[in-house]
N, C-alpha and C positions, 0 to 999 in steps of 0.2 A: 550325591555330588560329585564332579570331577577335580581329583587334584592336581594341582598343575604338578609341572613336572621341576624336580628339585635339580638348581642349575648347579655346576663346581668345578672346580679348576685345579690341575693336578701342575708339576713341571718338572723337568732334571737333567741338568746337562754335564758337560763337566769341559773341563780350560787344559792343553795340553799343550806344554812346552816343551823344544828338545834340539840336539844337532844327529845328523849324522854324515861319516864321514870317511871315505875311502883311504883304509891309512897308506897300503899299498897295491898298487896296479901295473902290469905287463901293459897296458895301453895308455899312452902319451895325454898329458891334460887329464886324467879320470881321476887323478888323487885330489878330492874337492872337499869341503863344507861345506851342510845346508845344513843352517839352524830352522829351525821351523815351529809354526804358531797353529794348531786348527783350536776349533770351539762346536761343540754341538748341542745340539737343544730336543727336550723332548716336548711339548705342551700337550695337555690332554681336558677338553673342554665336554665334561658330560651332562647329558639331557633325560636324567633320571637312572634308571640299571642296567636299559641293554643298548641307550645311543647314545652315541660321542662323536664329536670331530678329533682327530687327531695330527698335528703339525708340529714338525721336522728344521732346524735350520743347520749349517753348516757355512761354517768359516773357516777357508784356507786358501792356500796358494794357487792360484790357476794356471798359472804358468810351471815350468821344468826347475833342475836346484840351482839356488842360488848360491851369491855368497855372505846375504840378510834375508831377514824375512821384509815378505815385499808383495807386491800383487795378490793383497789379498781382495775376495770373492764373498760375496754373502749369498745365499742361495739355498733356496726350498726341495728341502731332499728327499719330503714326506709331506703329504696334507690327505687324509681320508677323509670318510667317511665311514662307520663301524657301526656296525650294529651284532649285538652279541646274545645269541641263549643258553641254555644250562649247555648244549653239546655243538653249536656251532660257532663263530665267530666269519660274518663278510664284512668286505669291506671295496669300498668303490674310491679312486681316486691313484694318488702316484705316490707310492711305497717301492720296498726291495721285493725282488723275490724271491719266493724259499728252496734254496737248491743249492747244495753242499752248507760246512758249519765250519771251516777253519777259520776261515779271520775271527771268530768266537772261540771257538772252545780248543783251539791251537796252542801251545802252552810256549811262552817267551820272547819278547825283542822283534825277533825275525822270523816265527813262528809263521805264520801268518802272512808275511809278507807276497811272496810269490800262489799263494791257491787266491787271491786278491782278484789277480785274474778272468776266473772267471762269477766271480760276483756280479751279483744283476738286480743294480741299484736306479734310483728312479727309475723309474715304470710307469707308463698309466695304463689301466686296467683295473681288472675283476678278480679277486682274488680271497679265498675262503680256508678255513680249517676249520676240520670235523677232528671230536673223540669218538672213536671208533672203537675203546676197550680203553683197557686200564693203563692211562702212563703211554698209551698212542695215542697217535694225531695224522690223517691227512690232508695235508695243505694245496692246492692245484690252486693254478691262477689264467688267464688269459689276459695279453696285454701285447705294447708296442712303448718303446722309445721316448720320454716325453717330448715332444718337439713344440709347446705350447712357450709361454715366456716367461713359466716359471722354467723351461731348463737356461735361463738368463741370471744373471749374477749380481747385484751390489756392488758399487764397488767398483774394485777390477771386472769388464765385464770381459766374459768369455763367449757371449755370443748364441745366439739363438739355436738350438738344434734343428737341423731340416732332412726331413727325405731326401732329402739329395746329397745328403752328405754318405751318403749309406752304412752299411755294416747290416752284421746278423740281427734282427728286432727291430733296425731301427724302420718301421714297415708305414708307420701310420695309421696301420687298422689290429683288430685283435683278432691277425693271426699267428701268435706266439704265445707256445702252452709251456707249463711247468707241474713236475705234481711231485709228490712229495712227504714220502712215509719216515716216522721217528717214532720208534716207542725204546721206556725206560724197561729194563730189568736188573732191580735188584741196583749193587753199584755199577753197575754198565749202560749201557744207551749207543743206538744202533741209526744210523738212517740208509735210505736209497731212497734214489728220484733222476729223474730224466727232463729232457725238454728241449724243447723244437723252437728254431726262431728261424722262419723265415728268410732269406737274404732281402738284402735291401740294392737302392738303387748300387747297379755297380757290381753289383759281388756275382761271384761264379757260382754258389751253393745256398744252401739251405745250411743248419747248423743245426745235429743232433747230439746233442749229450747225456751221459751218465752219470753219478756218482754214487758212491757206497762211501760210509764209515764210522767210525763208534771209537768208543773210548770206557776204559775201568777205572775206577778209584780201588786201590788198596785201604783206605784209611781203616776202613772198621776193622780190617786184623792188625791195624797197627800200626800199619809200613806206610806211611805219607805219601804213596807217588799213586802218581794221578799217569793212563798214557791212553796218547788221542792218535788213533789214525787215518786218512782222506785218500778215497781218488774217485780220481774225474778222468773222463774217456770222450773225446771230439772227435765228431766225424765232421768236416767244412766250418772250420772252426772260424768264428771270425765274417763266415761269409766268404772264405778264402777255401783253396782245394788240399791247404792242409789237416790234417790226425794231429790230433796233438793229446798228451796224454802227462796229467799231473799227477804227484804223488806225496804228500805230509805224512811226518811221523814223529814227533814229541813226545818227553815226558818231561811233569816235572817233578820235583821231591822236596818235599818242605823242611826246612829245617827247623826252625821253628813255627810258632801261631801265623807271625806277620812273615815272613821271609823266606822265596824259597828256589831257588836253581832250578834252569831249563837246559834242554838239550831237543837238538830236534838234527833231522836231515826232508831235504827239500828238493824235491826233482822232476824238472819240466823238458818234455822234450816235443818238441813241434819239429813238423817235418821238413818246413824251410828254411829254420831261422838257429837249428841244434837244438842240444843239450846244454843241460841247466842244469848243478849241484852244487847244493849250499848246504854246508856245515854250520852250526850254530851251537853256542851255549849262550846265560844270560842270569841274570840275577834280578828277583824283581823281592819290594818290601810293600809293606803298609805301613803307615803311620797312623798313631790311635784316632787323628780326624780323617781320617776318610783316605786323603792326600795317597798319592802309589808312587813312588821311584820307582824307575829301569833301567837296565842296560843290558849290551849285547852284545856278540862278537861273534861274527862268520868271516867262514874264509870258501869263497864261492867261485867257480867255473862256469861261466859263462857264455857256452860257443868259441871257447876259447881266450875270453879274457879275462883272466887270473885275478883274482882281489881279497884284499882282509878290510872286511867293510866291522866299523864301529856303530852304537849309536845309546842312547840317552834319552830320558823325560821326565819328566814330572806333572804327575793326573792330580788335579785342582780338581776335585766335586764341585758344583755344584747346585741348589735349589734342594 
């Protein structure tokens, strides 16, 4: 007798509400307050132990900084069919691409802000993660920027993406590739990766990018200190003629089991845009119910625009 596959469903999410303010700027009109709200939810419908469908939704503002929370749109950021074995994970559909990790591992409120420039989200394709040894994985993907109706948003409609919009990787074909190796060794971890994005409509160049990063925790030696660094370099960044270099360095020090202080330096250099340098400090505290509150202060020189910025938010876990 063949047993029917047992269905199960699980989900989790979070709601974040906060404000970001430019406290001081040498550019007239830049001193603004920007309240914001974001909601993220991921659900997984499992068919036994080896097959599942994973879906993710995001609600956020679809337009730029404003004086209030407005122009909210809901969109599908992830929708994949997943098959797993003891050593392999395969995905088909819409997902994030493995390239870099600063947006997950950098400490502090502003620690990941600039590195998000090169985060690859909402890509359609084939993705795989392979366990190739003790605590090491190799992730690979072939993909292109989502240009289906899933690229639209409900509420404030940001519109459907089209290959006519151009941009590296926005090709409508599986001619964009990524590869990333990750290794954990004791209290340390590191990753190295590469990607190739084919030029889109109106672009002048393909993009080739490389990334390397890692971190170390001193917690087991009695010092509650975590370090993280990541460097990414690009040729033909975004399909342009520009070279670009990004560097992120952060440190987090636990002053209690639930509270940590952080500091960071983030650098960005894009040929035709100029240099950006951000120095930031922050504090984060997690309550007993899992709610997290955090704040950060930054001093940034963005190609000659000198600003002091502040951000604070509360993150409420759901599910």
